[in-house]
C-alpha positions as CSV (number, residue, x, y, z in Angstrom):
1,M,55.5,103.4,103.2
2,R,56.5,100.5,105.3
3,V,60.2,100.8,105.8
4,A,62.5,98.1,107.1
5,V,65.4,99.7,109.0
6,L,68.5,97.5,109.2
7,A,70.5,98.1,112.4
8,G,73.7,96.8,113.9
9,G,75.8,94.6,111.5
10,R,78.9,92.5,111.8
11,S,81.5,95.3,111.6
12,S,83.2,97.1,114.4
13,E,80.8,100.0,113.8
14,H,77.9,97.9,115.1
15,D,77.2,100.2,118.0
16,V,77.3,103.3,115.9
17,S,74.8,101.7,113.5
18,L,72.4,101.0,116.3
19,R,72.4,104.7,117.3
20,S,72.1,105.8,113.7
21,A,69.2,103.4,113.1
22,A,67.3,104.6,116.1
23,A,67.4,108.2,114.8
24,V,66.4,107.1,111.3
25,R,63.4,105.2,112.7
26,E,62.2,108.2,114.7
27,G,62.6,110.5,111.8
28,L,60.7,108.2,109.4
29,E,57.8,107.8,111.9
30,R,57.7,111.6,112.3
31,A,57.4,111.8,108.5
32,G,54.4,109.4,108.6
33,H,56.0,106.1,107.6
34,E,55.6,102.8,109.3
35,T,58.9,101.3,110.4
36,V,60.1,97.9,111.5
37,V,63.6,97.4,112.8
38,V,65.7,94.5,111.7
39,D,68.5,93.8,114.1
40,V,71.7,92.4,112.4
41,A,73.7,90.7,115.1
42,R,77.5,90.6,115.2
43,S,77.1,86.9,114.4
44,G,75.2,87.7,111.2
45,E,71.8,86.6,112.4
46,W,68.8,88.8,111.3
47,T,65.9,89.2,113.7
48,S,62.9,91.5,114.2
49,A,61.1,91.5,117.5
50,G,63.0,88.4,118.4
51,A,61.9,86.4,115.3
52,A,64.2,85.3,112.5
53,V,64.0,87.3,109.3
54,T,64.3,85.9,105.8
55,V,65.0,87.9,102.6
56,A,62.9,86.8,99.6
57,P,62.1,88.2,96.2
58,A,59.1,90.6,95.7
59,G,59.5,92.5,99.0
60,G,59.9,89.5,101.2
61,L,61.8,91.4,103.9
62,L,58.9,91.8,106.3
63,D,56.7,92.9,103.4
64,A,58.5,96.2,103.4
65,D,58.1,98.7,100.6
66,V,61.7,99.8,101.0
67,V,64.8,99.0,103.1
68,F,66.9,101.6,104.8
69,P,70.2,99.8,105.5
70,V,71.7,101.9,108.3
71,L,74.8,99.7,108.4
72,H,78.3,101.1,108.5
73,G,81.5,99.5,107.4
74,P,82.1,95.9,106.1
75,F,79.1,93.6,105.6
76,G,76.7,96.6,105.3
77,E,78.2,99.6,103.5
78,D,80.5,97.7,101.2
79,G,78.1,96.3,98.7
80,T,77.4,93.0,100.4
81,V,73.9,93.8,101.8
82,Q,73.2,95.9,98.7
83,G,73.8,92.8,96.6
84,L,71.5,90.7,98.8
85,L,68.8,93.2,98.4
86,E,69.3,93.4,94.6
87,V,69.0,89.7,94.3
88,A,65.8,89.8,96.4
89,D,64.5,92.7,94.2
90,V,63.9,95.0,97.2
91,P,64.2,98.8,96.9
92,Y,66.8,100.2,99.3
93,V,68.3,103.5,100.3
94,G,71.7,104.5,99.2
95,A,74.3,103.5,96.6
96,G,74.3,100.3,94.6
97,V,76.7,97.4,94.7
98,P,79.6,98.9,92.6
99,A,79.6,102.3,94.2
100,S,79.3,100.9,97.7
101,A,82.2,98.5,97.2
102,V,84.5,101.2,95.6
103,C,83.8,103.8,98.3
104,M,84.4,101.3,101.1
105,D,87.8,100.6,99.8
106,K,89.9,103.7,100.4
107,V,92.7,102.6,98.1
108,L,90.3,101.7,95.3
109,F,88.4,105.0,95.8
110,K,91.5,107.1,95.7
111,D,92.9,105.3,92.7
112,L,89.6,106.0,90.8
113,M,89.6,109.6,91.9
114,A,93.2,110.0,90.7
115,R,92.1,108.6,87.3
116,A,89.3,111.2,87.3
117,G,91.8,114.0,88.0
118,L,90.4,115.1,91.3
119,P,92.8,116.6,93.8
120,Q,93.8,114.5,96.8
121,V,96.5,114.1,99.4
122,E,99.4,111.8,98.6
123,Y,98.8,108.2,99.7
124,A,100.2,104.7,99.5
125,A,98.7,101.2,99.8
126,V,100.4,98.7,102.1
127,R,99.9,95.0,102.8
128,E,101.6,92.9,105.5
129,G,105.1,92.2,104.6
130,D,105.5,95.1,102.1
131,P,108.7,97.1,102.4
132,L,108.2,100.4,104.3
133,E,111.0,102.4,102.5
134,P,108.7,103.7,99.8
135,L,106.5,105.3,102.4
136,A,109.3,107.8,103.2
137,Q,108.2,109.9,100.1
138,L,105.0,110.8,102.0
139,G,107.0,112.6,104.7
140,L,105.8,112.9,108.3
141,P,103.4,113.0,110.0
142,V,101.1,110.5,108.2
143,F,97.9,108.7,109.0
144,V,97.7,104.9,108.9
145,K,94.2,103.5,108.3
146,P,92.6,100.1,107.6
147,A,91.6,100.4,103.9
148,R,88.0,99.2,104.4
149,L,86.7,100.5,107.6
150,G,85.1,103.7,108.9
151,S,84.3,105.8,111.9
152,S,88.1,106.4,112.5
153,V,88.4,102.8,113.8
154,G,92.0,101.4,113.7
155,I,93.5,104.8,112.6
156,S,96.8,106.0,114.0
157,K,98.7,109.3,113.5
158,V,102.4,108.7,113.0
159,S,104.8,111.5,113.8
160,E,108.0,109.6,113.9
161,A,109.3,106.8,111.6
162,G,109.7,104.4,114.5
163,E,106.0,104.5,115.2
164,L,105.0,103.2,111.8
165,P,105.3,99.5,112.4
166,A,103.0,99.6,115.4
167,A,100.5,101.8,113.5
168,L,100.4,99.4,110.7
169,A,99.9,96.5,113.1
170,T,96.9,98.3,114.5
171,A,95.5,98.8,111.0
172,F,96.2,95.2,110.0
173,A,94.2,93.9,113.0
174,H,91.2,95.1,111.1
175,D,92.1,94.7,107.4
176,P,95.0,93.0,105.5
177,L,95.2,96.2,103.4
178,A,96.2,99.5,104.9
179,I,96.4,103.0,103.5
180,V,99.0,105.5,104.5
181,E,98.1,109.2,103.8
182,A,100.3,112.3,104.0
183,M,99.0,114.8,106.5
184,A,97.0,117.7,105.0
185,L,97.5,121.0,106.6
186,G,94.2,122.8,106.5
187,R,90.6,122.9,107.6
188,E,88.5,119.7,107.6
189,V,85.3,120.5,105.6
190,E,82.5,118.1,104.8
191,C,79.6,118.3,102.3
192,S,76.5,116.2,102.1
193,V,75.0,115.0,98.8
194,M,71.5,113.7,98.0
195,G,69.8,112.5,94.8
196,N,70.0,110.1,92.0
197,G,70.5,111.4,88.4
198,D,70.5,115.0,89.4
199,P,72.0,115.2,92.9
200,V,72.2,118.3,95.1
201,A,75.0,119.3,97.5
202,S,74.4,120.8,100.9
203,E,76.1,123.9,102.3
204,P,79.6,122.7,103.4
205,G,80.5,122.7,107.1
206,E,83.8,122.8,108.9
207,I,84.7,120.3,111.6
208,V,86.3,122.0,114.6
209,I,87.7,119.7,117.3
210,D,89.5,120.2,120.6
211,A,91.9,117.3,119.8
212,D,94.9,116.5,117.7
213,W,92.8,114.9,115.0
214,Y,89.2,113.8,114.2
215,D,89.2,110.4,116.0
216,Y,86.4,108.1,117.1
217,E,85.8,109.9,120.4
218,A,85.6,113.3,118.7
219,K,83.1,112.0,116.2
220,Y,80.7,110.2,118.6
221,T,81.0,111.9,121.9
222,P,78.5,114.7,122.4
223,G,80.5,118.0,122.4
224,G,83.5,116.2,120.9
225,M,83.4,118.4,117.8
226,E,81.8,121.6,116.6
227,L,80.3,121.8,113.1
228,R,80.5,125.4,111.7
229,V,78.0,126.0,108.9
230,P,78.7,127.6,106.5
231,A,82.4,126.7,106.6
232,P,84.5,129.8,107.1
233,P,86.4,129.7,103.8
234,E,85.3,132.3,101.2
235,A,82.2,131.7,99.1
236,H,84.1,130.6,96.0
237,V,86.0,128.0,98.1
238,R,82.7,126.6,99.4
239,E,81.3,126.4,95.9
240,R,84.5,124.5,94.8
241,V,83.8,122.0,97.7
242,R,80.2,121.6,96.5
243,A,81.3,121.1,92.9
244,L,83.9,118.5,93.8
245,A,81.4,116.7,96.1
246,L,79.0,116.3,93.2
247,E,81.8,115.3,90.8
248,A,83.0,112.6,93.1
249,F,79.5,111.4,93.7
250,R,78.8,111.0,90.0
251,A,82.3,109.6,89.2
252,V,81.7,106.5,91.4
253,G,78.1,106.1,90.4
254,C,76.6,106.9,93.8
255,A,72.8,107.1,94.4
256,G,70.6,108.4,97.2
257,L,73.1,110.0,99.6
258,A,76.7,110.5,100.5
259,R,78.9,112.6,102.7
260,V,82.1,113.8,101.1
261,D,85.1,114.9,103.2
262,F,87.7,117.4,102.2
263,F,90.7,119.4,103.4
264,V,90.9,123.1,102.5
265,E,94.4,124.4,102.7
266,A,95.4,127.9,103.7
267,D,95.6,129.2,100.2
268,G,92.0,127.9,99.4
269,H,93.2,124.8,97.6
270,V,90.6,122.0,98.1
271,L,91.7,118.3,98.5
272,L,89.2,115.4,98.4
273,N,89.6,112.9,101.2
274,E,86.8,110.3,101.4
275,L,83.2,109.6,100.3
276,N,80.9,107.8,102.7
277,T,77.9,106.1,101.1
278,M,76.1,105.5,104.4
279,P,77.3,108.2,106.7
280,G,76.3,108.4,110.4
281,F,72.8,109.4,111.3
282,T,73.3,109.8,115.1
283,E,72.6,113.0,117.0
284,T,76.2,114.1,116.5
285,S,76.4,113.1,112.8
286,V,77.3,115.7,110.1
287,F,75.2,114.5,107.1
288,A,71.8,115.5,108.5
289,K,73.1,118.6,110.2
290,L,74.5,120.0,106.9
291,F,71.1,119.5,105.1
292,G,69.4,120.9,108.2
293,A,71.5,124.0,107.8
294,S,70.5,124.0,104.1
295,G,66.8,124.0,104.9
296,V,65.9,120.3,105.0
297,A,64.6,119.1,108.3
298,Y,65.4,115.6,109.5
299,P,62.0,114.0,108.9
300,E,61.9,115.5,105.4
301,L,65.5,114.3,104.8
302,V,64.8,110.6,105.5
303,D,61.5,110.8,103.7
304,R,63.3,112.0,100.6
305,L,65.8,109.2,100.9
306,V,63.2,106.4,100.9
307,T,61.4,108.1,98.0
308,L,64.7,108.3,96.0
309,A,65.2,104.6,96.8
310,V,61.9,103.6,95.3
311,E,62.3,105.9,92.3
312,R,65.8,104.3,91.5
313,H,64.4,100.8,91.9
314,E,61.5,101.5,89.5
315,A,63.8,103.2,87.0
316,E,66.3,100.3,87.0
317,R,63.6,97.7,86.6
318,R,62.7,99.2,83.3
319,Y,65.8,97.7,81.8
320,R,66.0,94.0,80.7
321,F,68.7,91.8,82.2
């Protein structure tokens, strides 16, 4: 197939997206596909090989058969680009508009998971000007995050109450909505999911870092973290992680792919943390490594994803709107 790979984007995760897209392009070409990279500038301009790109109905994006939007964060992973591609009637890899929007918003996602009865850490949503006293119920330490950003951008760990205002100011520099989460004591375990109506979960892996917490540098610096697969917890705990990953994936209506993050406490209790609808695809990224450890090589992985995108597009077009 001819695959248009979207790279860059307007968010603060622009550089990460460029690295992810380069790996995706290489993997697709090794799988036998033709690729064309569409650079999405921080300004919002779309170009390919220096020429402006237009999105039009009936595969008008460079006459591509399918689009792989390797965009992270706002204006790419939040349903906006997905909506554009839906309007243009172009097949694309990954979750649709509602799931992308829900999973990008950490508060909305956690509220939905709470309604579904999935176990999570305690959390609270905060906007600028909100009183801080209710946050005391979360205890210390806590993590303060922009509600709609990824790659650990704008996140602070707060160990003393006096640090909270500065941490919130850092988060508010990226988003008017912040989320404050109680610290979970346990292993960080992640699980990849792939599929449409009948998704499959990878073998879970544990994130091991030589740092206080899993920040931007640990995620994207080679050697910044070690991925242990399978995750050390007992087999029944790993199966619980896989089951919850699939349950969360289905609950939000995801499609194509996701990486689901968990905490596993010392007693084996599993807590859901986040679900990423377009996880990183760089050389240090976890999504592909987990499927690699589950027997799916990188070229086969990206090949499956574009095939799933076309299948979902064809299935949805059978309905009348």
